[in-house]
C-alpha angles and dihedrals in degrees: 000000000000092000090052091050092050092048094048091046091055090055092048093048091049091047091238131134127211136202129187118193110232119252095018100107120079134181091262126029147133108240116203123195130205137209105029104188105149145355087269086073090059093046092050091045090055089048091052091051088051091053090054094040092238123159106215137191127203136183113247129178110264093232089075093058095087134115117337092351094068097071091040094052091045091051092056091049100265117167115201114235128188101211091189094055125091091229115140103245092177092060092045091052093046087054089051092051091048095049096051132067089211124024129166116186112192119199133177098197117228117260095038090128138025120244124219095352095307118146113262116257131216114283121259113251105210090112090061093050092049093049093046094048093044091046093232131130125260107235116207119227128177143192119191110189093189095058095027089230128131141161148109119297114165151344141231126209104217115244113141120005100224093047093045094048091049089050091048090051092049094048095050091047093051097041104036106011090242119145107211116195109225124197120261113271114297 
């Protein structure tokens, strides 16, 4: 109850509203979030997960797991990732899904926002590969800073990458008015 109160209070204080479509969330899923425009998106995402009493995990660059930040990042479900290493993150995440009764992996794919006026690039697709290999759905989350609305609105069961990315692009365009740039056919 207290977690829900804290989460709802965060939304009220920020002046945001949230909506979660019924029957979207499952015990195991990869949750992707677009559009990532500021740290406020992360704060409100954490608030939303508190409201729904969801323990989440997220991939965070290992350089941040130093000093006092390490226990904090671990307490919010952070998983240290060495992005310069050749380690197989997909296999590691599949193993995590298999070893837990409930597992929610939250990913804000790279290239969800432009930096310093640069043109946006196609999204990175690691989330799709993890969901496909772990045989879990991709749950669609959004944050729209212009309308101060956020939430969870759908899911995709991974089948074929080009089809699924086109569907993801279509769903975000229809629901949130966000034009995601997807990579050229793989």
